[in-house]
C-alpha positions as CSV (number, residue, x, y, z in Angstrom):
1,M,0.1,2.6,11.2
2,N,3.1,2.9,8.8
3,I,3.4,0.8,5.7
4,L,6.7,0.6,3.8
5,F,6.5,-0.4,0.2
6,I,9.8,-1.1,-1.5
7,G,9.9,-0.5,-5.3
8,D,11.0,-3.2,-7.8
9,V,13.9,-5.0,-6.2
10,F,16.3,-5.4,-9.1
11,A,19.0,-8.2,-9.1
12,S,21.7,-8.6,-6.5
13,P,22.4,-4.8,-6.0
14,G,18.8,-4.3,-5.0
15,R,18.7,-7.3,-2.7
16,R,22.0,-6.1,-1.1
17,I,20.8,-2.6,-0.3
18,V,17.6,-4.1,1.2
19,A,19.6,-6.5,3.3
20,N,21.9,-3.7,4.5
21,H,19.3,-1.1,5.5
22,L,15.9,-2.6,6.0
23,H,16.3,-3.1,9.8
24,Q,17.4,0.5,10.1
25,I,14.5,1.8,8.1
26,V,12.0,-0.2,10.0
27,T,13.3,1.0,13.3
28,E,13.7,4.7,12.4
29,E,10.4,5.0,10.5
30,R,8.4,2.8,13.0
31,I,7.2,0.5,10.2
32,D,4.3,-1.9,10.9
33,L,4.1,-3.6,7.6
34,I,6.7,-4.2,4.8
35,V,5.6,-5.0,1.2
36,A,8.1,-5.2,-1.7
37,N,7.8,-5.8,-5.4
38,V,10.3,-8.5,-6.3
39,E,9.5,-9.4,-9.9
40,N,13.1,-8.5,-11.0
41,A,14.9,-9.8,-7.9
42,A,16.6,-12.8,-9.7
43,G,19.2,-11.2,-12.0
44,G,16.7,-8.6,-13.2
45,F,14.2,-11.2,-14.6
46,G,11.8,-13.0,-12.2
47,V,12.3,-14.4,-8.7
48,T,13.4,-17.8,-7.4
49,A,12.2,-19.6,-4.4
50,A,15.6,-19.2,-2.7
51,I,15.6,-15.4,-3.3
52,A,12.0,-15.1,-2.1
53,D,12.9,-17.0,1.1
54,E,16.0,-14.7,1.5
55,L,13.9,-11.6,1.3
56,F,11.3,-13.0,3.7
57,S,14.0,-13.8,6.2
58,L,15.1,-10.1,6.1
59,G,11.6,-9.1,7.3
60,V,9.6,-8.4,4.1
61,E,6.1,-9.7,5.0
62,V,4.4,-9.6,1.6
63,M,5.9,-9.6,-1.9
64,T,4.2,-8.4,-5.1
65,T,5.3,-9.0,-8.7
66,G,4.3,-8.2,-12.3
67,N,4.8,-9.4,-15.8
68,H,8.3,-10.8,-15.1
69,V,7.1,-13.1,-12.3
70,W,7.0,-16.1,-14.7
71,D,10.5,-15.7,-16.0
72,K,11.9,-18.4,-13.7
73,T,9.9,-21.6,-14.3
74,E,10.4,-22.9,-10.7
75,I,8.1,-20.2,-9.5
76,H,5.1,-22.1,-10.7
77,E,5.8,-24.7,-8.0
78,Y,6.7,-22.2,-5.3
79,L,3.7,-19.9,-5.6
80,P,1.1,-22.4,-4.3
81,R,3.4,-23.1,-1.3
82,Q,4.0,-19.4,-0.4
83,P,0.8,-17.3,-0.3
84,R,2.8,-14.2,0.7
85,L,4.3,-14.1,-2.7
86,L,1.7,-12.6,-5.0
87,R,1.3,-12.5,-8.8
88,P,-1.1,-10.1,-10.6
89,A,-4.6,-11.4,-9.9
90,N,-5.8,-10.7,-13.5
91,Y,-3.6,-13.3,-15.0
92,S,-5.4,-16.6,-16.0
93,P,-6.8,-18.6,-13.2
94,L,-5.1,-21.6,-14.8
95,L,-1.8,-20.2,-13.5
96,A,-0.4,-20.8,-10.0
97,G,-0.6,-18.3,-7.3
98,S,-2.9,-15.5,-6.1
99,G,-3.2,-11.8,-6.3
100,L,-4.6,-11.3,-2.8
101,Y,-3.1,-11.9,0.7
102,L,-4.7,-11.3,4.1
103,G,-2.6,-11.0,7.1
104,K,-1.9,-9.3,10.5
105,A,0.7,-6.5,10.8
106,R,3.2,-6.1,13.6
107,N,0.9,-3.6,15.4
108,G,-1.9,-6.2,15.4
109,A,-4.0,-4.6,12.6
110,E,-5.4,-6.9,9.9
111,Y,-4.6,-6.0,6.3
112,A,-5.1,-7.0,2.7
113,V,-2.5,-6.7,-0.1
114,M,-3.7,-6.9,-3.7
115,N,-1.6,-7.2,-6.9
116,L,-2.9,-6.3,-10.3
117,Q,-1.5,-5.6,-13.7
118,G,-2.4,-3.0,-16.3
119,R,-3.2,-3.7,-20.0
120,T,-2.1,-0.6,-21.9
121,F,1.2,-1.4,-23.8
122,M,1.3,-4.7,-21.9
123,A,0.0,-8.2,-22.3
124,T,-3.7,-8.6,-22.8
125,L,-5.1,-9.8,-19.5
126,D,-8.4,-9.8,-17.7
127,D,-9.8,-6.3,-16.9
128,P,-8.0,-5.1,-13.7
129,F,-10.9,-2.8,-12.9
130,R,-13.3,-5.7,-12.9
131,K,-10.8,-8.1,-11.2
132,V,-10.2,-5.7,-8.3
133,E,-13.9,-5.7,-7.6
134,E,-13.7,-9.5,-7.2
135,L,-10.8,-9.1,-4.8
136,L,-12.5,-6.5,-2.7
137,A,-15.5,-8.8,-2.4
138,Q,-13.3,-11.5,-0.9
139,I,-12.0,-9.2,1.9
140,P,-14.0,-9.2,5.1
141,D,-15.4,-5.9,6.1
142,R,-13.4,-5.9,9.4
143,I,-10.2,-5.6,7.4
144,K,-9.8,-1.9,6.7
145,V,-6.2,-1.6,5.7
146,R,-6.0,-2.5,2.0
147,F,-2.9,-2.0,-0.1
148,V,-2.7,-2.3,-3.9
149,D,0.4,-2.7,-6.1
150,F,-0.8,-1.8,-9.7
151,H,1.9,-3.0,-12.1
152,A,1.3,-1.0,-15.3
153,E,3.1,0.9,-18.1
154,A,0.8,3.8,-18.9
155,T,0.6,6.6,-16.4
156,S,-2.9,7.4,-17.5
157,E,-4.1,3.8,-16.6
158,K,-2.4,4.1,-13.2
159,V,-4.0,7.5,-12.4
160,A,-7.4,6.2,-13.5
161,F,-7.0,3.1,-11.3
162,G,-6.2,5.3,-8.3
163,W,-9.3,7.4,-8.8
164,Y,-11.4,4.3,-9.4
165,L,-10.4,2.9,-6.0
166,D,-10.3,6.2,-4.0
167,G,-12.0,5.8,-0.7
168,R,-12.2,2.0,-1.0
169,V,-8.5,1.1,-0.4
170,T,-5.7,2.5,1.8
171,A,-3.2,2.9,-1.0
172,V,-2.7,2.4,-4.7
173,I,1.0,2.5,-5.6
174,G,2.3,1.9,-9.2
175,T,5.2,-0.2,-10.2
176,H,6.9,-1.4,-13.5
177,T,8.6,1.7,-15.0
178,H,11.4,1.7,-12.4
179,I,11.3,5.5,-12.4
180,P,10.0,7.1,-9.2
181,T,7.4,9.7,-9.7
182,A,6.8,12.9,-7.6
183,D,3.0,12.8,-7.6
184,E,2.5,11.1,-4.2
185,R,-0.6,12.4,-2.5
186,V,-3.7,11.4,-0.5
187,L,-6.8,11.5,-2.8
188,P,-10.0,13.1,-1.5
189,G,-11.5,9.8,-0.4
190,G,-8.5,8.9,1.7
191,T,-6.5,6.7,-0.7
192,A,-2.8,7.3,-0.8
193,Y,-1.6,7.3,-4.5
194,Q,1.7,7.4,-6.4
195,T,2.1,6.6,-10.1
196,D,5.4,4.7,-9.6
197,C,7.4,3.9,-6.5
198,G,10.6,3.5,-8.6
199,M,13.3,0.8,-8.5
200,T,15.6,-0.5,-5.8
201,G,18.8,-1.4,-7.6
202,S,21.5,0.2,-9.7
203,Y,20.8,3.6,-11.4
204,A,24.1,3.5,-13.3
205,G,22.4,1.8,-16.2
206,V,19.0,1.8,-18.0
207,I,16.2,0.8,-15.5
208,G,18.6,-1.6,-13.8
209,V,20.6,-3.1,-16.7
210,E,24.0,-2.2,-18.2
211,K,23.5,0.9,-20.5
212,A,25.8,-0.1,-23.4
213,P,23.7,-3.0,-24.7
214,V,20.5,-1.1,-24.3
215,I,21.8,1.9,-26.2
216,R,23.0,-0.5,-28.9
217,K,19.5,-2.0,-29.1
218,F,17.9,1.4,-29.5
219,Q,20.4,2.2,-32.3
220,T,20.1,-1.1,-34.2
221,A,16.7,-2.7,-33.1
222,L,18.6,-5.9,-32.7
223,P,18.3,-8.2,-29.7
224,V,21.0,-7.9,-27.0
225,R,22.0,-9.7,-23.9
226,M,21.1,-7.6,-20.8
227,E,23.0,-7.8,-17.6
228,P,22.3,-6.0,-14.3
229,A,24.1,-2.7,-13.9
230,K,26.6,-2.0,-11.2
231,G,27.1,1.1,-9.1
232,M,24.9,4.0,-8.0
233,V,22.7,1.6,-6.0
234,E,19.6,3.2,-4.5
235,L,16.6,2.0,-2.5
236,H,13.4,3.6,-3.5
237,A,10.3,3.1,-1.4
238,T,7.0,4.8,-0.3
239,I,5.8,5.1,3.3
240,I,2.1,5.3,3.8
241,T,0.6,6.3,7.2
242,A,-2.9,5.0,7.7
243,D,-5.6,4.9,10.4
244,P,-6.0,1.2,11.1
245,E,-9.5,1.8,12.4
246,T,-10.8,3.3,9.1
247,G,-8.2,2.2,6.6
248,K,-7.9,5.8,5.4
249,A,-4.5,7.1,4.5
250,V,-3.4,10.2,6.5
251,G,0.0,10.6,4.8
252,I,2.3,9.4,2.1
253,R,5.9,10.2,1.3
254,R,8.7,9.0,-0.9
255,Y,11.7,7.4,0.8
256,A,15.1,7.1,-0.9
257,L,18.5,5.9,0.2
258,E,21.7,5.7,-1.8
259,E,24.6,3.3,-1.2
260,L,28.0,3.4,-2.7
261,A,28.8,0.2,-4.6
């Protein structure tokens, strides 16, 4: 079973490259399940109902998010209506949405997707280590394929989370930094791990936005208006191969595709 996870889809350049190439990737790589992080899909900040529906129509089956999921207020009304769009489970239960989705892949295998957020250098949320135990307890034993998007800043927290879940989930893939890491591997217990999948969007700027305002902000410490960058558009993803009978990962590799703007 092949799982395609697409890293943070950033603004219209990210959405465009997904639209242009997803069908080809699915066909060539024999993908059974498509998951994508979409917390930056709407102009780099949040996701709207229309954009989520657009990405679902392209074939993305489950979407994960992170701290920017709340940037567009309409999402509070959309989340309860669309269980396949997740928000980090360790946000307050007073907020809309869920961090867990159970479904059936194209090959017939049942799966679970979980979305959690780290706390180091980020907002103070519920403990993700404790929260993931609650999510695991909600997944029926028969569902062996279990994918986790861990949206976190600190590499140490991500690595620790991977080791914590080794042998209990199929994959732990990090998001948030927008920079792909080269540490993909299958841990001894059978969990595929990567610290960060990277971003799907323009690499002509600074993690997706135009570089000049960001450089100015670093020089002056003053607030600036950020706009999505253009050019050097790349799709970054991770492909995990798993045994659907056991849920163990048997392979993981980075996938990257560049498109001229």
